[in-house]
C-alpha positions, 0 to 999 in steps of 0.5 A, a space after each residue: 522529516 517533520 511531524 505532520 500535526 506540527 505543520 498543520 497550519 501550513 497543510 490547511 493553507 495548502 489544502 483549503 483551495 485544492 481538490 484533495 486526493 487522499 491515498 493510503 496503504 492498508 497494513 500498518 497505516 490504516 490498521 495496525 500490523 497484525 500477526 497474520 494478514 487475515 487478522 489486520 481488520 479495519 476498525 468500524 470507526 476508520 471505515 466510517 471516516 473513510 466513507 464520510 471523507 469520500 463523500 465530501 465535495 472536492 475530495 477523493 479517497 483511495 487505498 493502495 496495498 500489496 494485497 489482492 484487489 478483491 481481498 482489499 475491497 472486502 477488508 476496506 468495504 467502502 464504496 466509490 473509492 479507488 482501490 489499487 491491489 498487488 502494489 498497484 498492478 491492478 487499479 479500480 475506482 471511479 473512471 478506472 479499471 486497469 491491470 498492468 500489461 505483463 502482470 497478467 501473464 505471470 499468474 501461472 508462475 505465481 501459482 506454481 511458486 506458491 505451491 513450491 514455497 508451501 511445500 518447501 516451508 511446511 516444516 517451519 512453524 509460523 510461515 504463511 504463503 499468501 498467493 495473490 494472483 498477480 503476486 505472492 507473499 511469504 510472511 514470517 512474523 510468527 516464525 521463531 527468530 532462529 528460523 528466519 534465516 532458514 525462511 530467507 534461504 528457502 525463498 532464495 533457493 526457490 525463486 533464484 532460477 526464476 529471477 535469473 530468467 527475469 520471470 519475477 522480482 523479489 523484495 524484502 519487506 517488514 517480516 515478509 518476502 514479496 514476489 512480483 512480476 518483472 514489470 516496471 510498476 510500483 505504488 508511485 506509478 499507481 498514485 500518478 495514474 489515479 491523480 491523472 485520472 482525477 486531474 483530467 476531470 477537475 479544474 481545481 488544483 489537485 493536492 495528493 496526500 499519501 500515507 504509508 509505512 513500508 518499503 514499497 511505499 517509498 516509491 509513492 513517497 518519491 513522487 508525492 512532493 510539495 507543492 503538488 502533495 504531502 508524503 506521510 510516513 506512519 511510524 517513528 520518524 525515519 530519516 532514511 525515508 523519502 517521506 517529508 512528514 510523519 505520523 506516529 501510528 495508525 491511531 494518528 492516521 484516524 485523527 488525520 481523517 477526523 481533521 480532514 473531514 472537519 477541513 472539508 
């Protein structure tokens, strides 16, 4: 894994003649990880830079997140860019409006599971159950360390019957459990869908840059490879990641946005 700014001359050479597609995760990438989801607010400076970059010629911008798409659009607040919510299960943007077949059918299951998990976990202080329509999250960043295994045990107990019936899939994240529909779809496929849509409308070579920091971002790192793209992990270098490059923090992501604006 190579430091992106250390490889900047190569990036400039690669990007100069290409149509640039910049896609980024939200939490931990565009904004620092916060104690609870509502507290992860995008800074006005980053919002402005995203909007300026999106307005450049030969450039498109998108945000791909585990959050529900309406929440994501509200928190980012930039018009005419791509939004992919629920880890790419729902996508909106110029020329795209798409919900993955099979995901819609699980809304009732997700709502019922959210209610059951809230009831089961109500006595553990700090747990946040976030129902997101097509998926749900159980956040335990604020839970005392000695209680985290109790959260995990409760999540397994509630979800296992549904997993056995192939009604849902469960993923362990950074201080968070993700429960999603049993469909073969992920952030990598969302990246490919957006890239295909843009590629069909431009004669220029398309260069995709994807930035992320968590487990579900690995699916996107796996499909964004040179010479067609640059995959960038946000955080200390991690050789277990499929990303080829890294930036140290969301603050450096903001610096990247500045550099891309100048480049364009």
